[in-house]
TORDRENKE-507434 format. One record per residue (C-alpha): x, y, z. Coordinates in steps of 0.02 Angstrom, whole numbers, plus 50000, padded with zeros to 5 digits. Layout:
REM residues N
XYZ/...
This chain:
REM residues 253
514685135652489/516135140152380/516405146552204/517985142352107/518515153851966/519005140951836/519455154451710/519545173451714/520095177851537/519195184351384/518735174751227/520565173951172/521295170151343/522925176351418/524275174651356/523615180451188/524255170251042/525665179750956/525835193351089/527525197651166/526925210051299/527535208451479/525875201051536/525855187551403/527675183451440/527435183651628/527895168251729/526665172651868/525265159551865/524015173351905/524395181051735/523825165151646/521965166551611/520905153251530/519185157051461/517915162451592/516985148851688/516585144951869/516085130551982/514855133052127/514875119352258/514135114052423/514595097752508/513295088452404/512955098852248/513985105752103/513475118651972/514555123451824/514325140951754/514775141451570/515805128351480/517075135851361/518475128251256/519665126551405/518475116651515/519395100051501/520965107151579/519995118151700/519125102851774/520655091651771/521215096351948/519455096352019/518775080652107/517875069751982/516085069052043/514385072751970/513985089951901/512165092751947/511845107151827/512685117651694/512075135651688/512455145151528/512555163951513/512425164551323/512875155451162/514545163551119/515915150951081/517005155151231/515555150451346/514895134351265/516265126551158/516785113851290/515105105451318/515635089851224/517115088251342/515905084751484/515555067451413/516575058251548/515355064851677/513965055351589/514625039951680/513825048251832/512205053151746/511545064051606/512155082051591/510765094251635/510985110851545/509985126351588/509925141451473/508755153351385/507745146351241/508795154851107/510335146351180/509585128851191/508955130751012/510695135650953/511485120851044/510325108950951/510955116650789/512805116950833/512815099750916/511485090150817/512335073350848/511835075051033/509985076650995/509565063250867/508355049050902/509735036250880/511275042250977/512885033850927/513945026051066/514975038351167/513995054051126/513695065151278/511945063651348/511285081251364/509605086751432/509165104751389/508055115351501/507375132351451/507435145651587/506955163951601/507575178551708/507015178351890/506505160051882/506925151352045/508085136752010/508485123652142/509835110452130/510045100152287/510445112852423/510935126852302/509685139552239/510035150652088/509125165352011/509465170751830/509665189551807/509465198951643/511005208251585/511475215551416/513035210751319/513145224751191/511425222551111/511245204151161/510155199651312/511075186551417/511035179751594/511975182351755/511605171951909/511335175252093/511695162452229/511145169352396/512305183652443/513395181152288/513085186852109/514065180551959/513985191451804/515065190451649/515065198951479/513995213351539/513975230451459/512365236851537/510955230751646/509125235751641/508675247251785/507305235551843/508585221751874/509405230952019/508025224552133/508595206752099/510335211552159/509805219752321/510785212752467/512195205352364/513785205552469/514995197052348/514995202252166/515955193552028/515875204251872/516755207251707/517865221851658/518845220651497/520215233651525/520565250751601/520325261851448/519635262651270/517775259751275/517105243151210/515415240651127/514925225251226/515985224351384/516225235351536/517845244251577/518555243851754/517785260551801/516075254551744/516235238551847/516725248652001/515235260351979/514055245651955/514695237052112/514505252752215/512735255452151/512165238352212/513165240152374/514265224752361/515515222752503/516835214152397/517035213052209/518075201252103/518385207051924/518445193651789/518425191651599/519945202951582/521215205051442/523095206351448/522825225151440/522385224951625/524255223351659/525215211951776/524045204551906/524935210452062/525235228051995/523455229551929/522715224852097/523645239152181/522735251252067/521005245752126/520075253752272/519785244452435/518535230452418/519005226552238/520225214052163/520555205452000/520085187252011/521295173951951/521145156251884/520915143752024/520395156652155/519135149952281/517825161652354/516825155852505/515095162852537/
């Protein structure tokens, strides 16, 4: 299987609107970061993780074939704002969305035109499925397990796919969840910046400590701001086994 990092930036993306720093002015494609999302694929199955406001352009260069499931981490705008842009995929079948009950409830409120008895022509056909942490999910030949993580004070979901775990927007994780991460070899996890503590996101040092605690062999850091610095220089400041992910990066597992 493979996972493609469709976006590795924070809610505002990189470059940041109105910023003249060297990162935001960089011409290196790896310094351009759309909002965080990922695509997990086997030869027969595709799963989209989160669907933010950049999803149209993020999927533009991907082969146009059915998306079997959309897994959502939480309801924040930078993770769900692009759901309507999935409507072309409805030519291949309804869009199946999996999320916690508070998220599916919020989607019905923010996208009411998708859930009326009489849908007007062209509206995306969305089927919402409530899930809970540790529930075994199977889509074709891909299995996924939701994991409870905490985004500030908000309980949200990360996902495990075999030896790989994908976690974004984490600040902390309940101690009892470490069992669900036992044996993870590849970790994809968020870290906002190097310094200045944040109320709802990890810093780089916290992400490194978390990875080492679960024993991951290789860690890709995502959901980063322009404060990380230039991609190539920032990577040189990470220990062995760690790297900053970049938009379009493909990870095989």
